[in-house]
SEVO-997549 format. One record per residue (C-alpha): residue number from 1; residue in three letters; x, y, z. Coordinates in steps of 0.001 Angstrom, whole numbers, always signed. Example, Ala and Ser with C-alpha at 12.3 -4.5 7.8 and 13.67 -1.06 7.14 Angstrom:
// residues 2
1,ALA,+12300,-4500,+7800 $
2,SER,+13670,-1060,+7140 $
END
This chain:
// residues 108
1,UNK,+160464,+69907,+116969 $
2,UNK,+157546,+69270,+114606 $
3,UNK,+154172,+70217,+116112 $
4,UNK,+152100,+68601,+113361 $
5,UNK,+149691,+66050,+114769 $
6,UNK,+150257,+62617,+113320 $
7,UNK,+147477,+60735,+111575 $
8,UNK,+147030,+57366,+113185 $
9,UNK,+144449,+54658,+112932 $
10,UNK,+143431,+55344,+116509 $
11,UNK,+142699,+59002,+115732 $
12,UNK,+140743,+57896,+112675 $
13,UNK,+138662,+55460,+114730 $
14,UNK,+138053,+58022,+117462 $
15,UNK,+136832,+60508,+114890 $
16,UNK,+139537,+63105,+115568 $
17,UNK,+140442,+63004,+111893 $
18,UNK,+136952,+64146,+110850 $
19,UNK,+136603,+66853,+113506 $
20,UNK,+139238,+69036,+111863 $
21,UNK,+137991,+71410,+109195 $
22,UNK,+140777,+70775,+106718 $
23,UNK,+140119,+67009,+106687 $
24,UNK,+136412,+67330,+105844 $
25,UNK,+137274,+67370,+102157 $
26,UNK,+138452,+63727,+102417 $
27,UNK,+135069,+62450,+103602 $
28,UNK,+133637,+61803,+100074 $
29,UNK,+136796,+59914,+99143 $
30,UNK,+136527,+57775,+102290 $
31,UNK,+132875,+57039,+101518 $
32,UNK,+133955,+56046,+98012 $
33,UNK,+136541,+53655,+99470 $
34,UNK,+133925,+52147,+101808 $
35,UNK,+131505,+51666,+98895 $
36,UNK,+134245,+49971,+96869 $
37,UNK,+134994,+47641,+99795 $
38,UNK,+131326,+46732,+100158 $
39,UNK,+131076,+46134,+96409 $
40,UNK,+134144,+43908,+96556 $
41,UNK,+132605,+41847,+99369 $
42,UNK,+129336,+41545,+97440 $
43,UNK,+131125,+40400,+94283 $
44,UNK,+133113,+37832,+96268 $
45,UNK,+129924,+36333,+97697 $
46,UNK,+128338,+36303,+94246 $
47,UNK,+131409,+34542,+92813 $
48,UNK,+131156,+31877,+95530 $
49,UNK,+127488,+31307,+94724 $
50,UNK,+128310,+30945,+91024 $
51,UNK,+131113,+28518,+91825 $
52,UNK,+128766,+26356,+93918 $
53,UNK,+126177,+26365,+91123 $
54,UNK,+128853,+25416,+88594 $
55,UNK,+130015,+22475,+90709 $
56,UNK,+126403,+21358,+91203 $
57,UNK,+125762,+21497,+87445 $
58,UNK,+128956,+19528,+86740 $
59,UNK,+127727,+16758,+89058 $
60,UNK,+124328,+16827,+87355 $
61,UNK,+125929,+16557,+83899 $
62,UNK,+128048,+13617,+85080 $
63,UNK,+124945,+11908,+86488 $
64,UNK,+122978,+12475,+83271 $
65,UNK,+125885,+11117,+81226 $
66,UNK,+125928,+7928,+83304 $
67,UNK,+122160,+7551,+82895 $
68,UNK,+122542,+8064,+79129 $
69,UNK,+125226,+5378,+78879 $
70,UNK,+123162,+2939,+80977 $
71,UNK,+119991,+3531,+78965 $
72,UNK,+121871,+3215,+75676 $
73,UNK,+123435,-112,+76692 $
74,UNK,+120037,-1460,+77796 $
75,UNK,+118515,-411,+74474 $
76,UNK,+121357,-2018,+72531 $
77,UNK,+120702,-5287,+74400 $
78,UNK,+117037,-5126,+73359 $
79,UNK,+118015,-4714,+69699 $
80,UNK,+119746,-8102,+69622 $
81,UNK,+117999,-10764,+67587 $
82,UNK,+117953,-13233,+70484 $
83,UNK,+116320,-10670,+72792 $
84,UNK,+113613,-9930,+70205 $
85,UNK,+112986,-13659,+69690 $
86,UNK,+112578,-14169,+73446 $
87,UNK,+110104,-11274,+73697 $
88,UNK,+107836,-12490,+70861 $
89,UNK,+108052,-16202,+71761 $
90,UNK,+105205,-15840,+74316 $
91,UNK,+102953,-14464,+71557 $
92,UNK,+103362,-17596,+69473 $
93,UNK,+105829,-16120,+66981 $
94,UNK,+109055,-17828,+66064 $
95,UNK,+111924,-17442,+63645 $
96,UNK,+111278,-18774,+60165 $
97,UNK,+113587,-21548,+59074 $
98,UNK,+112993,-20816,+55381 $
99,UNK,+114971,-18002,+53789 $
100,UNK,+112962,-15040,+52445 $
101,UNK,+111988,-15013,+48783 $
102,UNK,+110499,-12497,+46352 $
103,UNK,+106892,-12921,+45248 $
104,UNK,+106472,-11909,+41616 $
105,UNK,+102925,-11224,+40367 $
106,UNK,+103971,-11264,+36710 $
107,UNK,+105065,-14889,+36596 $
108,UNK,+103378,-17049,+33963 $
END
């Protein structure tokens, strides 16, 4: 029969694993594993934060694009000749019915 004590999770949680002299050399490795686990958790939380910020920025870009399209269409409506005529009509200006002509100072 084998008299070697078995390593179990229960003995590890109780601390029996660390009380033996020959297992003390594994303590730095276990601390290294714990640090890696904590680093992994930290990086996961950071990735979630970045994902939320990315989604928020995508919504903001979509909103700004809609505002750009709306503003551009309103501006294009103001550039129409009929819109300009309506705006200046209250100031007493109106569209000339005569076509434009060139004034020449050198005519005799």
